C-alpha positions, 0 to 999 in steps of 0.5 A, spaced: 738 736 626 733 740 631 727 742 627 722 747 630 715 746 626 711 752 626 704 749 624 701 755 620 695 759 624 691 755 628 691 760 634 684 763 634 681 767 634 686 772 632 690 768 627 686 763 623 688 761 616 684 761 609 678 758 608 674 756 602 667 752 601 671 745 601 677 746 605 680 750 611 688 751 612 687 750 619 685 743 618 690 742 613 696 745 616 695 741 622 694 735 619 700 735 615 705 739 620 703 733 625 705 728 620 712 732 618 714 732 626 712 724 626 716 723 620 722 727 622 722 723 629 722 716 625 728 718 622 731 720 628 731 728 628 728 732 633 722 736 631 718 740 636 711 744 634 712 752 636 705 753 634 702 757 640 695 755 643 693 763 644 695 769 643 692 776 643 693 778 636 696 776 630 702 779 631 703 776 638 701 769 635 707 770 630 712 773 635 710 767 640 712 762 634 719 765 633 721 766 640 719 759 642 724 757 636 729 761 638 729 759 646 729 752 643 735 754 639 733 749 634 737 748 627 732 750 623 725 753 623 719 750 618 713 754 617 707 750 614 702 753 610 697 753 604 695 758 599 688 761 597 687 766 591 680 769 588 682 765 582 681 758 582 687 758 576 692 760 581 695 753 583 702 750 585 707 750 591 712 755 593 717 756 599 719 763 602 725 765 605 727 772 608 731 774 603 736 770 597 742 771 601 739 766 607 742 760 609 735 757 608 735 758 601 738 751 599 733 747 603 727 751 600 729 749 594 730 742 596 723 742 599 719 745 593 722 741 588 720 735 592 713 737 593 713 739 585 715 732 584 708 730 586 705 733 580 704 740 583 706 746 579 713 749 581 713 756 583 719 756 586 723 759 592 721 766 593 723 772 598 718 775 603 719 779 609 714 775 613 715 776 621 716 769 623 722 769 617 724 776 620 724 774 627 728 767 627 735 766 629 736 760 625 735 759 618 728 759 616 723 757 611 715 758 610 712 753 605 706 754 601 704 747 600 699 748 594 692 752 593 686 750 597 682 754 592 685 750 586 681 744 584 687 742 580 691 742 587 686 739 591 685 733 587 693 732 587 693 733 595 694 727 599 697 729 606 701 723 607 705 724 601 705 732 602 709 730 609 713 725 606 715 730 600 717 736 605 721 731 610 725 728 604 726 735 602 729 737 609 733 731 611 734 727 604 730 720 603 732 716 608 731 708 608 727 706 615 729 700 618 723 696 620 722 689 624 717 684 621 712 681 626 705 681 629 702 687 633 698 684 639 692 688 641 690 687 648 684 692 648 680 696 644 684 703 642 686 708 637 691 708 631 693 715 631 697 719 626 702 721 632 704 719 639 700 725 642 694 723 646 688 722 642 684 727 646 689 732 642 688 729 635 683 731 630 677 725 631 677 724 623 685 722 624 683 716 629 681 709 627 679 704 632 682 698 633 679 692 636 683 686 640 687 681 636 693 679 632 695 684 626 701 682 621 705 688 619 712 692 621 715 696 627 718 702 624 720 705 631 718 705 638 717 712 642 714 716 647 710 709 650 708 708 643 709 703 637 710 706 630 707 700 625 706 699 618 700 694 618 699 689 612 692 688 608 689 694 610 689 693 617 691 700 618 687 706 619 687 707 611 689 715 612 697 714 612 702 709 611 704 709 619 700 709 625 701 710 632 698 705 637 700 706 645 704 700 648 700 700 654 694 697 650 699 692 645 705 688 644 709 687 638 712 681 637 718 680 632 718 674 627 
């Protein structure tokens, strides 16, 4: 399947997300969205970000997202957001569709149920005339992962688990075939959350790895990168699977 992934907001100065004293919606949607894209690709699905880099208004930002998804002729449009409210008591996860007759409704129900299984209050599937849901030609959902204004939600929140729950909701829980072996790192380089260039990734999501031999499993190889699951806390510690540039390393199967 082909998924157009809308990493919510992240288009300054006009389209930026909610903020609290502790959290930024922009940062969290980018983190979860990039993990969702990586996990979908690992499961052999096509996933592309449709988040624009610039826009002259909020409405233009929203229109660009929908237009790109339509031009790509994606099978599904998935918009990722985080909620916020003036009262810290508001909590939980919810997923929106344009209307309850939408073909996306079963997908929305699957996603919200999987996120709720992590311990979040299930606020259900709701309908709203959000622009990105209105303008997209394919089944579309908008996910409100949880409330950044809720201490309860943010104690539960883990980006890796959230992304996995979303992907499980989209495509089902699929087993990933792995190969055991040794990652031979030849140059000092980075472990990354995706195959994107390091300069395009939040520095907090990068971990320097020194030359050496690291036991682990090869999950996939894509876009000149190995996707690996390293043993004995040798990985980034930020996620289950890390990416490393093949030009700096080799993976030798057992």
